[in-house]
Phi, psi and omega in degrees: 000134180285160172266169177297320178299320178294318177299317180297334183268354183289149169287174186300316181298319178293322178297316178296318179299323182281325189241356184300336182279350184297326179246113190318115177051033183223066182295347178300332180296312177295316182302315183281348177270333184312316183297346183272008176299158000275153178260135184292322183197180182296327179297316179295316179300312179299317180299319180291320176300315180293324177297322176298312180299314182293331181276355180288163176295159178300323180297319180289322176297319178297318177298322177296315178299315181292343178288346180280140181281157170299145176285127183057031184270194184302315181297322177294318181295332180262010181054044181244017176281161171296161179302320180296313181296323178300311179297318183294315179293323178295324181296335178268001179082015183283351177268002181232043182273144171288168178301320179293318179296317179299317178298321178297316177297316182296320178296315180291321176302316181296315180296318181296312180299318179297322182284319189250341180083011175208161183287157174292126180241128175212149177285096186299327181294340179261008184219164173246166188303323180294319178293324179294315177301317179298317179295321179300313180298314182293317184287343174298339180275349182287164173283163179298321180295318179296317181292323177299312179295321179295318179300316179296320178296321178293323177297322176298319178296316179300313180297322179299314180294321177295322178292320177299322176298322183283322183236068188296338184253015183257000000 
């Protein structure tokens, strides 16, 4: 695991290689944050990464949201998630669903995508499957703008936990 000092000393390619996974399939967040080095601590680094994400165009933010997999979806069933997403979904118990629970997730994923045009995003590591199902049902009632903002906030939580895994002592 790199230290913060090591991250601060990396060239852009190395920085992207080390942090590109924090935002699902979106290494551009790390790339565009790199010039703002040095970072004082992990909190500062996370804040700058999130500022990059928040400062992106709506189209780029939408692409970032859409880069997230469905929870307990097709990619999970086919073992095609990123290593991070696999661990995160497993931590919420999404890898141990009954057939009925899986059908419920798939139905809600489909309804959510149809309503908002992007997948349901929640920080699975901070929730368990029952709470996630409840949130999916409740958030289907939100406006598109509220859900877009909620998805970005959840992505920030996911990135924070991934960064903490990378820099546990920072």
